[in-house]
N, C-alpha and C positions, 0 to 999 in steps of 0.2 A: 503494499499500500504506500510505503514510504518513497518508493519511486515512481509510482503513479502520481503522486502529491507534488514531488517536484516538477515532473513532465508537465501538470497542468499548471503550476505556478507559472512556469516559463510561458504557456500559452497564453496565460491573462496578462502576462508582463507585455507580451507581444501584440497583442491586442487593444491594449490601452496606452495613454499618452500620460506616463507618470513621472512626476519630476523626479529627481536625482534624491532628494531627501526623502521622498516617498519610498522611493525602492528602497533606500536603506531601512525604512522605518518597518517596511513589508518583509524584509529578506530577516532582519533581524527577528521579529515575531515568527517567520517560517521557523526558523532555527529553533525557537523555543519549544514550539508544537513538536518538532521533528524528536527534540531531547524527551519530552515529557509524555506524547501520545495522546490516545483518548482516554478520561478518566476510568478508573476500576476502582474495586472495592478496598484496595490497599488504602487509599486516600479517604479520611474520614468523611470528608463531607461527601461522599459517593458511595459509603457502605451500604446505603441501601438501594442504589442503582447504579447497577454495573455499567457502563455505557459502552465501553470498549467491547463488553459481551454482547449487549442488546445490537449495536451495529452489525458486528458480525454475524448474527445470529438470523437478522432480518433483512440486510442488504447485502448482495454480491458484487464484487468489483466496483467498488465506489469510486465515481468520477467527482473530481473538482473543478472541472470546467464544465459550464453550461453553454449550447450554441443550440439549443432546441428552440425554434420558432413559434411562435403563438397562433393556432390554425382556426380554431372553432371559435367564434364571438359567443355562442349560444351558451357555453361556460363561464360568462361573467354574471356573476351573482351581485346585485347592488340594492342595498337597503331604500325600501321606498315609504315608510312609515314616516319618514319627515326630512325636511331640506338640509341638506348638510354639504360642506366643503369634502372635497375628496383628491385622495393621493393612490392609485391605483399601480401596484406591482403585479405583474404576469411572469411567473416564471423567474422571480427575482429580478427583474428589469423594470423601470418605470413606465407605465404605458401612459399615464395621463396624470395631469395634474389640475385641478379645477378648484378656485378660492373664489369664484363669482360673487358671494356673499360678502367679501371682505374688502377693506381700504388696502390695495397690495404693495403701499409705502409702509404699513402699519405689520405685515405679514409678509417675512422675505423666506424664500426656499431659495437653498444652495445645494447644487447636485456636483459640487467638485471632488474628483476621486482623489486629488492629492492632498486629503487631511491627513494630519499627523495627529493620530489619538493618544489616548494615556497607555502605556503597556501596563499588563498586570501581569507580573513574573509568577503569580501563584495559580492564574487559571489558564491554564493551556487552550481553552474554547474559545478564549477572548484571544489569545492570540493567533489561533487560528483564523478567526474572522477577522483581525487587522491585517493580515497578511492576503486574504484572499478574497475579501469585500469587492466584490464587482459592482456594487451599487451602493453609494452613499447619500443621503438625504439628510440635510442640517434644515429645521425651520425654528424661525426665530420671531416670536410675538415681540413688536416693541411696546417701550414704556407706555403706561396709563392706558393700553389698548385690551379691550375685551373681545372676543370673537362673536360674531352675530350669531353664527350656526356651530354646531360641533365641527370637527376635524374627523373624517374617518379614512383610517389607512387600510385599505384593503390588500391582503395579500393572498393573491391567486395562483393556484400550481393547474395544469392541464394533464391531460392524459400522455401527450408527447413526454414529459417528465418523467424519468425512471433511473434508481440508482445513482442520483446525482446530490453532490452538497451544494445547498445554495448558502451562502454569506452575505447577511445584508445589516449595513450600519446606519442608524437613525438617531441623529441629536435632535433633541427639543430645548430651546432656549427660552424662557420665558423673564423678560427684563422686568424692571420694578414696576408693580402695581398693575401687572397684565392678567391676564386671566384666559386659560384654554380646557375645552372639552375635548378629549382624545380618545377615538375608540380605535383599538385595532384588531381587526376581523380576519379570519383564515376560510379561504373557502378551498378545500383540496379536492382537485379531480384527480390528482396524481398518485402514486402508490410507490411505498419504499423509497423514498429519499430521506437524505439528513439535512435539517434547515436549522441554521444557527444563526439567531438575530440577535444582536447588541443594541441595545438602546441605553441612551443616557439624556438625563434630564437635570438643566441647572436652573434650578428656581430662586430669582431673586428677591430681595424685601417685598414683602406685601402682595408677592404673586400668589397665584392659585391655579394649580393643575388637577384635572379631574381627568382621569386616565382607567379606560377599561379596556381589557382584554379577551377575545371571545375565540375560543377553537371549539366549534359546535359540530364539525361534518366528519361523519364517520371514514377512517383512512388508515393506510399501514404506515404514514410517514413517521421519522424519528424525530424529534425536537427540542432544542435547547434555547431558552431565552433568558439572557443577561440583562439584567436592567440597574442601572445605575444612577441613585436619585441624589442630589446635593441642594439642599434647602437652605436658604439664607432668613435672616431676622423675620419673624411676624408670617413666613410664608406657608401655604399648607399643600400637601399631597395627597390626595385621595385616590385609592386603588383599588381596581376590583378585578378578579381572574375569574373566568369561568372556562373549564378546564374538563372538555367531555369526548373531543372527537377523534384525535391521534392515536396512533398505538403504543407511543410513548411522548411524554412531555416532561420535560424539568424546567420550571419557572423560577427563577433564582432572582430575588431580588435585593439589593444593597442599598441603604437608605440612610443617608447621613444628615442629621439635624445639626448643622453647624453653627446656628447662632440661636440666641434665646426668643421664645415664644413661637418658634417652629413647630409644624404637626406633621405627622404621617400616619394617615389611615390604611390599611391592607386588608381587604376582606375577599374572600375566595370560596368558590365551590370545585369540587372534583365529584365526578359522578361519571362512574364506569361500569363497565361488563365486559365478559369473554376474557380475552387475555391482556388489555389494557393495563399501561403501569403509568401513573402520573406521580410527580413530586411537586410541590410548592416548597422552597427554601428560602428563607426571610433573613437579613443580618439588619438590626434596627440600631443604628448608633446615636446614641445621645452625647452629644460634643460639649454643650453648652447648659447653662441654666435654663429653668422654666421651660423646657420641651417637652413635647406630649407625643405618644403613641397609641396607636388600639390596633391590635390585630385579632379577627375572625375567621376560620377555616374550617368550613363544614365539607366532610367527605361521604359518599354513599358508594358503596362497593356490591357487586353483583357478580354472579358467576367464580370463574377464578381472576378476577382483577386485582391490581396491588396499589394501594394508595399510600404516600407518603408525605409527611410533613416535618419539617426540620425548622424552627425557628427559635432566633436568639436575640435577646436585649441587652446590649451593651452600654452600660452607664460608666462616662469617664468621671474621673475624680472631682472635676471642677464641674460637672451637671448637676449641681443641687437643685432640688425642687422638680425633680423628673417625674411625671407620669406615666408608665407605660403599662400595658396591659396585652395580655397574649393567651387566645383559647383555641385550641383545636378539638373536633368533636367527629367523630366517624361511626357511621351506622354500616354494619356488617350483614349482608343479607343472607350467606350463606355460610357454611364452615370451609368453604374452599378460598375464600377471601383472605389477603392480609394487608394489616395495616402497621405501619411504624412510625411512630411519632417521637420526635426529640426534641422537646422544649427546653430554653436553657436562658438563663439570668446572669450576667457578669457585671458586678456592680462594684464601684470604687467610691461610690458615694455616700454619705450617712443620713441625708435629708430627702429621701424618693419614697414614692409610692409604687411598686413594681410588682406583677403578678401573672402567673402564667399555670397552664393546666392543659392535659391532653387525655380525652377519653373516648372509648369505644365501646360498643355495644350493639345488641339486636334490635328490632323492632319489638315494642311491648305487645305482647299477645292479649292482654287484657284491653288495651286502648282497639285493638283488631276486634276484637268480640264485642265491644260497645258498639262500633260503628255498623258492623252487620248486624247489630240489633235494630239498630235506627233506619235497615233498609238497603246498605251497601252490599254490593258483593266482595268478597275476600280480595279480589285484584284492586277494586275502586278503594276498599280500606287501606291497603298497603300504599298505593298512589298518593291517597291524601296524606297519611303520616309523613311521608316519603318527603312531599313537596312542603308540608310543613316545617319539618326538620332543617330543609335548604333554604325556606325563605327567610329564615333569621339573618343570614348573610345577604340576601337580595336586598333585604330593606334597608340595608344601610347604605345603599345607593342613593345619591340626592339629588340625581338628575332624573325626573319624572320620565322624559323622553325614553332614556336609556334603559330606566328600570324596566320599562312596559316594554323594550324590546328584547331586553333578557327572558321576561317572564313569557314572552311570546314563543322565544328558541326553547325554551324549556318547557312549553306546552302547559303552563299555569293560566287558568283562566278564573278571573273572578266575577 
């Protein structure tokens, strides 16, 4: 695989106009990935999700160079429930940018591939993304501007794509007192690919980001999402993850509360069946006084699926008056499922309020019996209880349009 990686890197280099500095940056990151390889269980953060084994078992002859052309326009799925701005990626390549609802002087989109990102010597998948990213998008929302409509990033793959690694880099920069609602949605018509997306969020003072990630369509792709969030004074980051479609997903969120009165909220739903395996991993770093974080992850597992939640709250010695909350709950619908939870607190300040917890269990048979006594079937009773269990996380979404969209995708009617 390493030889194929080097061959494909040369193809990417030949087909793109990279600057000399960018080539050096990419080669440095490529070398780091070659040395480390895909993560396996020997790495503590991957003890529940051996990516090296998952890729080798599900994808044969992985290619790192994508030259597949998009052919079938009927495969494009667009949300029609509400007006929105859009950026459309098809097979990892930008197909359309439409921000007609906005002042184009207040929202700037840059696609220059000659970015020099921050290397991550610990994470080889970030290095792989830095080395091979064939698409780079930077969205900047200018000072004091709030978008009129949400921005939806569509990640669409088509049937032509197979056994291919896609590496996308997306940066979101919110200047002071700006506001963005962002939906990242995946619509996969492809099978057996590895999709590696690196998203970086810089949220300036008094800015608000509401970010929602939706993977909802059944497919056999393997996905890794790395999200790095930096929060300045009095800024807010609201994040929601809906994880149900792909064969394997690991959503990793690293959030730095760098200045006082910044707040981070991470809520998520994992809903799996068959042999799916999804993980959410969060690191919330409280690095200043009077910061706040809240996390709630709900997981439902059926058949032979596997769910994982690893969550860590870190409180620096100078981060007095921190308020951190973390809770994970899992519902196991049969004996063949597996849930692994690893909640952590690492606290070096003494004036804090922090709590964490992780529970797992089965459906309450008494509740099923009660609902059946009220006229529901056994299946209807189970569905009602499962939806009620998941709705705790969905109700944390503060945007009503997007909350209704996710309820529709989940098949919940009120």
